[in-house]
C-alpha positions in Angstrom: 10.1 -3.7 4.4 10.9 -1.4 1.5 14.1 -3.3 0.8 12.2 -6.6 0.4 9.6 -4.8 -1.7 12.4 -3.6 -4.0 13.7 -7.1 -4.4 10.2 -8.3 -5.2 9.7 -5.5 -7.8 13.0 -6.5 -9.4 11.9 -10.1 -9.5 8.6 -9.0 -11.1 10.6 -7.2 -13.9 12.7 -10.4 -14.4 9.5 -12.5 -14.6 7.8 -10.2 -17.1 5.1 -8.8 -14.8 3.5 -5.4 -15.5 5.0 -2.3 -17.2 8.7 -2.3 -16.7 9.0 1.5 -16.8 6.4 1.9 -14.1 8.0 -0.7 -11.9 11.5 0.9 -12.4 10.1 4.3 -11.4 8.7 2.7 -8.2 12.0 1.1 -7.4 13.8 4.4 -8.0 11.4 6.2 -5.7 11.9 3.6 -2.9 15.6 3.7 -3.2 15.7 7.5 -3.1 13.6 7.5 0.0 15.8 4.9 1.6 18.9 7.0 0.8 17.2 10.0 2.5 14.3 8.8 4.7 11.9 11.6 5.6 8.7 10.8 7.4 5.5 12.5 6.2 3.9 15.0 8.4 0.3 16.1 8.6 -0.7 19.4 7.2 -0.7 21.8 10.3 -4.1 23.1 9.1 -5.6 19.7 8.5 -9.0 19.1 10.2 -10.0 15.6 11.3 -13.4 14.1 12.0 -12.0 12.3 15.0 -8.5 11.8 16.5 -7.5 8.5 18.2 -4.6 8.6 20.5 -3.2 5.2 21.6 -0.5 4.9 24.2 1.4 1.8 22.9 3.0 1.4 26.3 -0.4 0.3 27.6 -0.6 -2.6 25.2 1.1 -5.4 27.1 -0.3 -8.5 25.5 -1.6 -9.6 22.1 -4.9 -8.2 20.9 -7.2 -10.4 18.8 -10.3 -9.5 16.8 -13.2 -11.8 17.4 -15.3 -13.4 14.7 -17.0 -11.3 12.0 -16.4 -7.9 13.6 -13.0 -6.3 13.5 -14.2 -3.8 16.1 -14.7 -6.7 18.6 -11.1 -6.7 19.8 -10.0 -8.4 23.0 -6.8 -9.1 24.7 -5.5 -12.6 24.9 -6.3 -12.8 28.6 -9.9 -11.6 28.0 -10.4 -14.5 25.6 -9.0 -17.0 28.1 -8.6 -20.7 27.7 -10.4 -21.0 24.4 -9.5 -24.1 22.4 -7.8 -23.3 19.1 -8.8 -25.7 16.3 -6.9 -24.2 13.4 -4.2 -21.6 12.8 -3.7 -19.7 9.5 -0.4 -17.9 8.8 -0.8 -15.9 5.6 -2.3 -12.9 3.8 -0.9 -10.1 1.7 -0.3 -8.2 4.9 2.4 -10.7 6.1 6.0 -10.7 5.2 8.7 -13.4 4.9 9.8 -12.6 8.5 6.5 -13.9 9.9 7.0 -17.2 8.2 10.6 -17.5 9.3 9.6 -16.8 12.9 6.9 -19.5 12.7 9.4 -21.9 11.3 11.9 -21.2 14.1 9.1 -21.8 16.7 8.3 -25.1 15.0 11.9 -26.2 14.4 12.1 -28.3 17.6 8.6 -29.6 17.6 8.6 -33.4 17.6 5.7 -35.0 15.7 2.5 -33.5 14.4 0.9 -30.4 15.9 -2.4 -31.0 17.8 -3.9 -28.0 15.9 -4.3 -27.8 12.1 -1.8 -25.2 10.7 -2.2 -23.5 7.4 0.7 -21.7 5.7 0.3 -19.5 2.7 3.0 -16.9 1.9 1.9 -13.8 0.0 4.2 -14.4 -3.0 5.9 -17.1 -5.1 9.2 -15.4 -4.4 8.6 -15.8 -0.6 7.7 -19.4 -1.1 10.9 -20.1 -3.1 13.0 -18.3 -0.5 11.4 -20.1 2.4 11.9 -23.4 0.6 15.6 -22.6 -0.1 16.0 -21.8 3.6 14.5 -25.1 4.7 11.4 -23.7 6.3 9.0 -25.7 4.1 10.5 -28.9 5.3 9.9 -27.7 8.9 6.3 -27.0 8.1 5.9 -30.4 6.5 7.5 -32.1 9.5 4.9 -30.9 11.9 2.0 -31.6 9.5 1.3 -28.0 8.3 -0.9 -27.6 5.2 0.9 -25.3 2.8 -1.3 -23.5 0.3 -0.4 -21.8 -3.0 1.1 -18.3 -2.4 -1.3 -15.4 -2.7 -5.0 -15.2 -1.9 -6.1 -18.2 0.1 -8.2 -18.6 3.2 -8.5 -14.8 3.6 -10.7 -14.7 0.5 -12.5 -17.9 1.2 -11.1 -19.6 -1.9 -8.9 -22.7 -2.5 -9.9 -24.2 0.8 -11.8 -23.6 4.0 -11.4 -24.3 7.7 -13.7 -26.8 9.3 -17.2 -25.6 10.2 -17.7 -24.4 13.8 -13.9 -24.2 14.4 -12.0 -21.6 16.4 -9.3 -20.1 14.2 -6.4 -17.8 15.0 -5.3 -16.0 11.8 -2.8 -13.4 10.6 -5.3 -12.3 8.0 -6.8 -8.8 8.1 -10.1 -10.3 6.8 -12.5 -11.1 9.6 -15.9 -11.5 7.8 -18.3 -14.4 7.4 -17.2 -17.0 4.9 -13.7 -15.7 4.6 -12.1 -18.5 6.6 -15.2 -20.7 6.8 -18.8 -20.6 7.7 
């Protein structure tokens, strides 16, 4: 992810975003870390209010957070045969690989999807790259609605899902009126 962030920061300089000196310092720091990656370690004397230990080997299926409460997490099998009305792939927490993976899954779909699909990459740079790679034509072929890159359904702006619909989303926002009512 750091490599793609460096590319994005260089693009931001070329497009005139922000303070060039600050962005160049960030790029230099990232490149230095990539040349000699050292993971951070906790201070051995640090005290924590609470420690959570999760054995990732016990997570054997997708975990989804249910409406309006990120703490209401369930496994896919616990949710069961719930009808999905809409799907949103987007948010600032996604990266171009998620959109490529979705495009590859959709590549051999014939006709329109039975579920409304929203696609909103986090940056214009990602949108341009996905377009150049042909993924936007795949999204269009299956009837996906592509939104402007950046803040979209996560923030409840630009557009909204239908009322009383069940939505699966890549967004980290799970509050009332973020994706709809």
